[in-house]
Structures are given as C-alpha cells and as structure tokens.
N, C-alpha and C positions, 0 to 999 in steps of 0.2 A: 577815704575809706568808707564813709557813709554812702558815697555814690555807688560803690561796688557791692554794698550789702543787698540791695534789691535784686541785682543780677545773680548773686550767689544763691539767694533764696529761690529764684525762678529756676535755676539750673538744678537744684536739689529736688524741687517738685517734679520736674520733667523726668529725672532719673527714677524717682519713686514710682511714677505712673508706668514707665516702661517695664520696671520689674514686676509690678502687679499684672500687667498684660501678659508677660511671659509665664507667670505662675498660672494664669487662667487657661493657657493652652494645654490640652490633654496630651499625654504621651502618645507617640506614634505606635499604633498597634503592632504586635508581633506578626510576622508572616503566618498566614493560615496554612493548614495542610493542603496537599494537592486536591483540588476539587474541580470537576468539570463545570465550565460555564454553561448554563442551561439555555443554549441558543435554540435547540430543538427545531432546527431548520426554519425558524421564524425569521424571514428576511425583511421584516419591517425596518425601513431605513432609520439609522440613528440621526439625531439632530446634528446638523452640519457644524454647530458650534461645539459639540462634544469633542474632547481630545482624549486620546488613549493614555493610559498610565504606563509607566515602565513595567516590564515583566522580568521575572527571575527564572533562569533556566540554567542548569548545570553550573550552579554557583556563580553565575554571571547576571548582571543587570543590563537589560537592553532598553535603551531609550526609544520613545516613539520616533518614527521617521528614519530609522537607521537599518543598515544591513550589517550583520555580524557573522563571523565564522567562529563557532565554538568547537569544543572537542569533547567527545564522550569516550570514556575508557572504563571497561568493566573492572580494571585493576587486578587482573588475574595472571598477568605475565610478570617476568622479572622487570623490575623498575628500569634497569639499564637498557632493556630491549623493548620496552613497551611503546607502541605507537598509537596514540589516540585517533579515534575515527572522527573526521570532520562533520560538523552539524551546521548547516547554513540556516540563518534566521533572518527573515525580513519582517520587521515590526512596523506596522502602519501608524500613521498619525491619528487615525480615527479608530474608535473601539469597534471590535467585531470578534468573530470566532477565531480559533486557532486550528488551522488546517495543516495536517502533517503528510509528508510523502516519504516513503522508504523505498529504497532500491538496492539491488545486489545483496539481498539476504542470501541468495545463492551467488557465489563469487564469480561464476562464469556467465552471468546474465547481464549484458552490457547495455541493452536498449534503455532500461530504466535510469541508468546513470546519466545518459545524455538527456533524457526527458526532464529529470530534476534540474540539471544544469541550465537547460534552455528556459524552463519556467521561471526559476529564481533570478536568473541574470537578465531577463527581459522585462522585469517590472521595476517600478519606482516606489519605494516605501512611502513617499510623500502622497501617492495616489491610492494607497492601500488601506482598506478597512480591516482591522484584525491583524493576524499574524500567520505567516507561512513558514513552516519548518521543513527543511529538506535534508534527508540523509542519503546522499548519492551512493555511498558504498558502505552498507552496514557490515557485511562480511569481508572486511579488509584482509583478513587472514586467507580466505579462499580466493579473493580477487588476485592477490599476488601470485598465487599458484595456478590461476585460471581454472579453479576447481569449484564445483558446486558446494563442497563440504567445508566444515571447519577442520582445523588441524587434527582433531581427534576422530575424523572420518564420520562425523555425525552431521545430519541435516539440521541446521539451526531452525528451520521453519517447521519442525516437529516438536518443539520444546517450550513454546510459549504457554502460559506467562512465565515459566521458568521456576527454578528451585535453587535458592541460595546455597543449599547443601548437596546439590546433585552433581551431575557430570559437568565437564567444562562447558559444553554447549548449553546445558540447562542454566548454569550460572550466568553465562553471557546473556541469554534470553531474559533472565530475571532482572539483570542490571538495566538492559535497554528498556524493558517494559515499564519499570518503576521510575527510571530517571528521565525518560523522554515520553513514551507512549501515553502514559496516564495524564499527561498535560494536554493531550490533543482533544479537540471537540469533534474532528472528523479525521479519518485516515484513508489514504490511498496507498496500498502496498503494490509495487510494480514488479512484475515477473515476466519471464518468457517461457516458451516450451523447454523441455529438458531432453537431453540425450538424443540429438539428431531429430528432434521434432520441432515444428514451428506452429505458432498459433495466429489465427486472424486476430487483429486488435479487438479486444472484447473486455467486458467487465464481468466479475463474478461476485455474487453477494446473496445473502439470505433474504429473498424477496418476501418471505413470510413475516419478516420483521418490519413493521411500518416505517421506522426511522430509516432503515437501510433502503427500503423500497423507494421512499421519497428522495433519499440521497442519490440513488442510482439514476434518477430522471434528469439530473443536472448536467450530464456529460455530453449532451448533443446527440449525434447520430450513432454513437458507438453502441453496439449490441450488448445486452446483458444476459448472462446465464444464471439461472437460479441454482445456488448451491451454498450451503451454510458454512462450508470450509471444514477440512478434516481436523480432528483433535490435535492440538499442539501448534496449529498454524497461527500466525500473528493476527490474521483477520478474524479468526474464530475467537481468540482470546480477547481482542479488543471489543468485539461485539458483545461478548459475555460480560464485559466491564461497562457496558452502556455506551460505547463509542461507535457511532455509525461507521462501518469499515467496508471497503470495497477492494478486491484484487483487480488490478489491471494487467491483462496478459497482452504482450506485444512481441510477436516474432519468435525467434529461436535464440539459443545460447551461442556464446563464443565469437559472435560477429555482430557488427553494428548494421542494423537494417534501417536506413534513413526514412523509408516510407512508413514503417511501423512507428518510429520515433515521432514523425510528423503527426500521425493519428493520435498518439498519446498526448503530445503537447496541445493539440487542438481540443481534445476532450477535457483536459484539465483547465485550459483557458475558459472553456464554456462553463465548467464547474464554478470557477472563481467569479465569473460574470453573474451566473444565476444565484449564487450565494450573496451577491452584491458586495463582494470583497474587492474585486478589481474589474474594471470595465474593459471589454474587448470590442473591437469594431466589427470583426467578422465572426458571426455566430454560426454554429453548425446546426442548421434548421431541418435537416432531413429526418424522417420518422425513425425512431429508435427501435430496432428489432429486439424482441424479448423471447428468450428460450426457457421454457419451463422444463423441458426434457431433452436429453441428448444421449448418444451412445457411441462407443468406440467400436469400429469394425475390425476384427482380428483376422490374421492370415490363417489359412487352414493347413499350410505346408511351409517348409523352409526353402530358402533360395534367395535370389536377387529380386528386390521389389522394384517395379517400374510403374510410376504413377500415371494416371490418365486424366486426373482432374486437379484443379488448383483451389487454393483457399478462396472462400467467399463464393464459390460456384454453387449454383442450385443443382441438386441431383434428384433423380426420381428413384422410387423403389424398383429394384432390379437392374439399375444402371451399373455399368462396368466402371469401377473406381480405379482399378489397377490390376497388375498381374504379378505373380511371384514365379520366377523362372529358375529351373534347375540348370546351372551352367554346364553340366556334363551331359545330361541326357536331352537337353533342350525342351523338356516337357514343362508345362506351366499350369498354374491354377489361377482362377479368376477371383478377384476381390469384388464382391457385389454389394451394393447399398441395400440394406434391409428396409429402408423407409424413404419417404420424401423429406428433403431438408436442405440444409446449407452446410458446406464444409467449413467447420470452425477450427480444425487443426488437422495436421497430417504429419506422418513420418517422412523424412527425406528419403530419396531412393538409396537403398543400402541393402546389406545382407540381413535377412530376417529369419527368425525361427518360427515354428508353428506356435500359434497363439499370440504373435506379436501384434500390438495395437498399431494399426496403420492409418485409419482415417477417423476423425471425430465429426459426427454428423449431428447437427442441432435441428430441432423442430420449432419453427416460429409459431408463437402463440397467436391465436386469432383475436380479433377485436372483441368478440364475445367472451373469450377466456380472460382477456385483460380487464374487462369490465367487472369481473367478479374476483373475490379473493382466491388465492391458490387453493385448489381442493386438497383435502387431506390425503386423497388417494394418489396424488402425484408424488412419485418417489424421486429422490434427488439423482441427478445423472451420475454415471460412473466417470470419474476423472482419473487421469493417469497419475499414478504415484511414481516414485523415482525408479522403480524396478520394472515398470510396465504393468504393475498390478494396480487394481483400483485403490483409491486413497481411503483405506480403512485404518482403524487403529493399529499401529505397529505392535509387534510382539514385545513382551516385557522381558528384559534380560534377567537371568537369575540373580545377578549381583546388584541390580538397580530396580527393585520391585516397586519403588515409589514414583517412577516416571517412565514415560514412553521411551523406547529405544529403537532406532531404525536399524534394519539389516545392513551390516557393514560390508557385505560381500558383493555389492553392486559395482 
C-alpha cells in the first residue's frame, strides 16, 4: 500500500493540472454576423503555411479542401412540394476570397448553367485558395417550364435585393440575397440574350466604380460594356452592397451554344488565375475591348428581318446591317448602322414590328479614353429590357407601391 501511495499522488496532481488547463481556455466565440472579407482585389499571396478555416453557409459547415452540394430554399412553397435549389461549394485548403457565380436567374437561359458546371467540376479544392460558390439554376421554377419568368409571371432579376413582405418574386430575391449573395466577395451573374436575341460573349459592369473596374480587368480578352445595371437587377443590388459584381452575357436563350460556353469558362478561369485563387495553364492574353457607349438600331417598318452581319463583326457608319421585307408586296426597308463599331448583339431573323431592336452596336474606347476616368458626359448605353424597351425602372403596380413590378403582358 505504501508503494502505491506515490503513484496515486502523482495521478491526482496530473488530473488537477489538466483541469486547470481546460479552465484557462476561453470559450469559442459565437459566429459573427455576415460580413464581407475585405480582400479589395488585393492579390498579395497568402503564406503557404496558412490553412483555411471551415465556413458556414446555409446552416452547413464546409471543411477546407472539400466540395459540397448544399441546397437553398426560400421556403415559400408547400412543404410537400418544395424543391430546394442546388448550391455547389468548393472550399479551398488555403484562405482567400469567396467568389460566387449565379446562372439561370431567367429559367430559359442555359449557357450559364453549363459554364458553372464546367468551372466547378474542373477544379480541385486542394489547389484552391478561398471559396467558389456556384448556383447553376437559380430560377428552378422557370427552368422546369423553359420560361424566363417565375411562376407569378414576374422577372426575378427586377426585384433584388428583395422584400420579405412583397410579391412572390420579391420574397425569393430577398431570401437569395441575404442567405447567399451577402456572403460573396465577388459576383459573376451569367445571362444570355432574351426573346430570340443573342449576345456576343461580353461583360457588363459599372466602370465608374473603381472596384468593379479593377474586377472587370481579370477576365482576359472578353470585352466589357459600361453599364451600372437597371434597378432591381442582382448586379446592381450587389454593387450597392459593396460587392464587386459583373454580368456575363453569353449567347441566346433556350439552346446551348458551346462556343459561347467555352468563352465564358475561359473568362472565369482567367479571373480565378488573376485573383490568385486557382492557377490555369492557358491564359487569355489578347487585349480586352472596352465599350463606354453602345446603341440598339431599330427597324423602321414591320416584316421579316434578314441579317447581313454577324456578332463581333466590325461595321462602318452607313453600312447595311440587314433588311426588313414585306412578304406580300416584296418591298423592303434597310437597317443601317448609325456609327462605326462592333456588333455586340443581334436579333435572330424573325418577324419584327416597327421599332423592334435589331442590332446592338458598341463603340470601342480608344487608348486615350481608357487612360482617363469615364467622363461624366458619357451616358449609359441603352440595353434591351424584356419587352424590347430600354431597361429603365419598371412601372409600379397600384397594389404594390413599395416595389418594382414588371409588365406581365410580354
């Protein structure tokens, strides 16, 4: 018994020291509210010995070096019929920014879905700095019906940042914006042309915003058009919240254009490389065209439109862009370019009415213009809205005076 006494005393001393050590450890701090990490496009490399911490998104914890499929639901449908929207998350082993991609906010726009799929599934989280979040099909409701709109016939991309007490589209926008978008340090919102129109792969952003201007320079040779975004668009709402946001336009709706998809994937891979998030071997090193101004050329008469020029084609002032032919009388009217520029977008050959937007012509900024800030005299270009009208603030419905409301007769 005397032999065991020293052993018992030593054991008691060891247990006492462990208890004191545990008491000295501070409690784990509670999760802080959503705040943007201030990366501010500062690409100073992190120390290679730094390791990323787990992140929390949509009530899930994602460990470093993992790829997860989460689900977002605005919780506005019947529980028995509710289908959550997939959210793909690649969380790197090294710390870095959180870059988000959204696609199919309009359910009939397919190219962005494929761009997000290719980008996310072609990278390895073990080689990634920071986090990439991809939402391939935001408007799952419209996607199932091959429709641009939500089930309430509203355009979701006119209601951000949303209103929790507003219409169905506004409530969905509010849920997405607060549950996902506010976590992002950068945002690329991917779209296509609408209603039998197609766009040259291009970026759109508010180039008067220094953060967005710098962000736009990381996509390689993809051209960028200056435009702050219409009220209610996701890009505009994100930028107003301090998130550098760009719209990527690629092709047209209802079909998959593999060439446009390839351009989009290449642009985003360049972006990730230049942000030092993920290295790519083949960089897009051609000069990036910048467009401060552009215009849509409208038909003067109705009939069948027949194009004479293609996307990315350089045109001269006075050049014939196409014709509108009356199929009964065989008379035609010419569509003439009002300026020198490049074809950024065009309507497909179809039946058109007088005033129909046919060709989108952009004016490339000169080196002298690019060397100076955008002059205040430069007006933002006219972009096509969903009804062929310029993208201005939509009218307010009498029953919903607190939020924008799109014309439902389109």
